[in-house]
C-alpha positions in Angstrom: -137.0 -115.0 -32.5 -135.2 -111.9 -33.7 -131.6 -112.4 -35.1 -132.0 -116.2 -34.9 -131.3 -116.6 -38.7 -128.4 -115.6 -40.8 -129.9 -112.3 -41.9 -128.2 -109.5 -39.9 -130.2 -106.6 -41.3 -127.3 -104.9 -42.9 -127.9 -103.0 -46.0 -125.3 -103.5 -48.7 -123.8 -100.7 -50.7 -125.6 -101.8 -53.8 -128.9 -101.9 -51.9 -128.3 -98.4 -50.6 -127.6 -97.1 -54.1 -130.7 -98.9 -55.4 -132.8 -97.3 -52.6 -131.5 -93.8 -53.5 -132.2 -94.2 -57.2 -135.6 -95.8 -56.6 -136.5 -92.6 -54.6 -135.3 -90.5 -57.5 -132.7 -88.8 -55.4 -129.3 -87.4 -56.3 -126.5 -88.1 -53.8 -126.7 -84.5 -52.4 -130.5 -84.8 -52.0 -130.2 -88.1 -50.2 -127.6 -86.6 -47.9 -129.7 -83.6 -47.1 -132.8 -85.8 -46.3 -130.7 -88.2 -44.2 -128.8 -85.4 -42.4 -125.5 -86.6 -43.7 -122.7 -85.1 -45.9 -122.7 -86.1 -49.6 -119.3 -87.7 -49.0 -120.9 -90.2 -46.5 -123.4 -91.2 -49.2 -120.5 -91.8 -51.6 -118.8 -94.0 -49.0 -122.0 -96.0 -48.3 -122.5 -96.5 -52.0 -118.9 -97.6 -52.6 -118.9 -99.7 -49.4 -115.5 -98.6 -48.3 -113.6 -95.6 -47.1 -109.8 -95.4 -47.5 -109.7 -99.1 -48.2 -111.7 -100.0 -45.1 -115.2 -101.5 -45.2 -118.0 -99.1 -44.4 -121.2 -100.4 -42.9 -124.4 -98.5 -43.2 -125.6 -97.8 -39.6 -129.0 -99.0 -38.4 -130.0 -95.4 -37.9 -129.4 -94.7 -41.5 -131.2 -97.8 -42.7 -134.2 -96.9 -40.6 -134.1 -93.3 -41.9 -134.1 -94.7 -45.4 -137.2 -96.7 -44.6 -138.9 -93.7 -43.0 -138.3 -91.6 -46.1 -139.6 -94.4 -48.3 -142.8 -94.3 -46.2 -143.1 -90.5 -46.6 -141.8 -89.5 -43.2 -139.6 -86.5 -43.2 -139.0 -86.1 -39.5 -140.2 -87.2 -36.0 -139.8 -85.2 -32.8 -140.9 -87.9 -30.4 -144.6 -87.2 -30.7 -145.4 -85.6 -34.1 -144.6 -87.0 -37.6 -143.6 -84.5 -40.3 -144.4 -85.9 -43.8 -142.5 -85.3 -47.0 -144.2 -83.0 -49.5 -145.9 -84.7 -52.5 -143.6 -84.8 -55.5 -144.4 -82.3 -58.3 -147.0 -83.5 -60.7 -148.4 -86.3 -58.5 -151.8 -86.4 -57.0 -152.6 -88.3 -53.8 -155.8 -89.7 -55.3 
């Protein structure tokens, strides 16, 4: 049953930072791919904004997962994939 356990699905600020670094992205690159301002990436990584806790929205968490899977965009019917990183073959 969904949400029956203690896990609430929230991504922590350290998990978000680890995700970005694992993808080899700078804050600005992550912001561009996620459709956010660089400042929001900084808030998410710090976990707070002006002394108040900042939670990473589900939409951003799902977008992180999509990017990890190589999905760049989705228009409702078609999936756009990310280009292969330089120097990597898909073989």
